[in-house]
MARVOTOR-831754 format. One record per residue (C-alpha): residue number from 1; residue in one letter; x negated, y, z. Coordinates in pm, 1 decimal. Layout:
residues N
num	residu	xx	yy	zz
NUM	A	X	Y	Z
...
//
This chain:
residues 127
num	residu	xx	yy	zz
1	M	26.2	-6.4	20.8
2	C	-140.1	332.3	-123.4
3	I	-65.6	640.1	141.6
4	L	-93.4	1022.3	130.0
5	F	-101.4	1217.1	375.8
6	F	-129.7	1581.4	321.7
7	K	18.9	1971.3	537.0
8	F	5.7	2266.5	286.9
9	D	47.9	2574.8	366.9
10	P	112.5	2837.9	128.1
11	R	64.8	3147.2	344.3
12	P	-107.4	3100.1	622.0
13	V	-157.3	3294.3	985.4
14	S	-592.9	3344.7	876.3
15	K	-838.9	3407.9	575.2
16	N	-1000.4	3079.4	715.5
17	A	-691.4	2890.6	783.6
18	Y	-700.0	2630.5	507.5
19	R	-425.5	2628.1	265.0
20	L	-358.0	2254.3	177.4
21	I	-522.0	1976.5	403.6
22	L	-492.2	1612.4	214.2
23	A	-609.0	1296.2	344.9
24	A	-511.0	952.2	80.7
25	N	-573.8	551.3	110.8
26	R	-617.4	350.1	-208.0
27	D	-546.3	20.1	-134.0
28	E	-627.3	-139.3	-447.5
29	Y	-799.6	-484.3	-572.4
30	Y	-1159.9	-439.2	-373.3
31	H	-1356.6	-548.2	-716.9
32	R	-1116.8	-340.7	-928.5
33	P	-1364.2	-91.9	-991.0
34	S	-1380.2	272.7	-980.5
35	K	-1595.8	555.9	-978.0
36	S	-1572.8	779.2	-638.6
37	A	-1474.4	1109.1	-640.7
38	D	-1740.8	1349.1	-806.0
39	F	-1676.5	1642.7	-1069.4
40	W	-1634.3	1481.7	-1418.0
41	D	-1903.4	1444.5	-1691.9
42	N	-1741.0	1591.7	-1887.1
43	S	-1529.3	1853.9	-1707.8
44	S	-1738.3	2025.2	-1387.0
45	E	-1361.5	2204.4	-1366.8
46	I	-1236.1	1883.5	-1242.3
47	L	-1268.8	1618.9	-899.3
48	S	-1147.3	1298.4	-903.7
49	G	-1219.6	953.7	-847.3
50	L	-1209.6	767.1	-1207.1
51	D	-986.5	423.8	-1223.6
52	M	-1283.9	207.8	-1481.5
53	E	-1047.6	-63.7	-1542.5
54	E	-1034.6	-295.2	-1842.7
55	G	-782.3	-76.0	-2023.0
56	K	-721.3	147.5	-1717.6
57	E	-1088.5	374.9	-1787.5
58	G	-1007.6	703.5	-1679.7
59	G	-670.4	667.7	-1486.7
60	S	-741.4	855.2	-1113.6
61	W	-460.4	866.4	-847.8
62	L	-629.4	1144.6	-689.6
63	G	-740.7	1463.0	-746.2
64	I	-758.5	1885.4	-795.7
65	S	-879.7	2128.0	-1018.0
66	K	-1095.3	2451.9	-982.1
67	K	-796.9	2574.2	-1115.5
68	G	-526.9	2497.6	-866.2
69	K	-363.9	2193.8	-984.2
70	M	-391.8	1870.5	-734.9
71	A	-204.0	1531.8	-868.8
72	A	-182.2	1221.8	-594.3
73	L	-20.3	906.7	-726.0
74	T	107.2	612.9	-556.4
75	N	285.3	298.4	-641.5
76	Y	515.7	56.4	-517.2
77	M	628.6	-230.5	-553.3
78	Q	885.4	-429.0	-767.1
79	P	1011.0	-754.2	-829.1
80	Q	867.9	-778.8	-1181.6
81	I	610.6	-598.9	-1333.7
82	N	568.4	-515.5	-1705.9
83	K	226.5	-596.0	-1787.8
84	H	249.2	-379.8	-2125.0
85	A	339.3	-63.2	-1923.1
86	K	148.6	210.9	-1899.0
87	G	-143.3	284.2	-1655.5
88	R	5.8	499.3	-1417.6
89	G	-378.2	659.9	-1358.5
90	A	-322.6	844.0	-1713.5
91	L	-15.8	1085.5	-1449.3
92	V	-274.4	1229.2	-1258.1
93	T	-551.9	1302.2	-1546.1
94	N	-268.9	1396.5	-1783.4
95	F	-159.2	1716.5	-1561.1
96	L	-521.7	1820.1	-1417.2
97	T	-623.6	1835.5	-1821.0
98	S	-320.3	1953.0	-1935.8
99	E	-188.4	2352.0	-1931.9
100	M	167.3	2285.7	-1809.7
101	D	293.3	2403.5	-1504.0
102	S	373.2	2139.9	-1211.5
103	Y	760.2	2147.9	-1252.1
104	S	754.0	2141.0	-1659.8
105	Y	507.0	1845.5	-1617.9
106	L	666.9	1631.6	-1354.0
107	K	1003.4	1723.0	-1567.7
108	K	823.4	1558.6	-1848.6
109	V	736.2	1256.1	-1690.1
110	A	1057.2	1177.2	-1542.9
111	S	1191.5	1134.7	-1869.3
112	E	904.9	973.2	-1947.9
113	G	916.0	775.5	-1621.6
114	H	1060.0	388.6	-1763.7
115	L	782.5	343.4	-2000.8
116	Y	570.4	266.5	-1601.8
117	N	542.5	17.9	-1358.3
118	G	667.8	189.7	-1004.2
119	F	541.9	520.3	-914.9
120	N	545.9	802.1	-626.1
121	L	398.6	1145.6	-833.4
122	I	304.1	1453.0	-686.0
123	A	198.0	1744.0	-860.4
124	A	123.2	2078.0	-777.5
125	D	25.8	2459.0	-868.9
126	L	-151.7	2587.5	-559.7
127	R	-221.0	2943.3	-622.3
//
């Protein structure tokens, strides 16, 4: 089970206070290859871990950009898994690299959600 905890304060009392505190646990198979959180090779604007599993390379479960975009993904169990479904990790990386605001992106994802196995997606514009 993946777990995500966050506290968001859009107007912190102090200028030294954090607007976002985020903690996440990715309960994935230990043998599943991934890269640790780092700035992407092709973009020093985006920080995330990256999935390296064959066929799902480049997806992520949690990321943030210097432009103030943040996305987090958790999966949930379904009675039956569609082996031909799109990789859910692309939902995070696609948002972080897009020019869309979070509301527009989530509306788009809602219309395409049936193409993926079960997931929860948080996308936010923090600026």
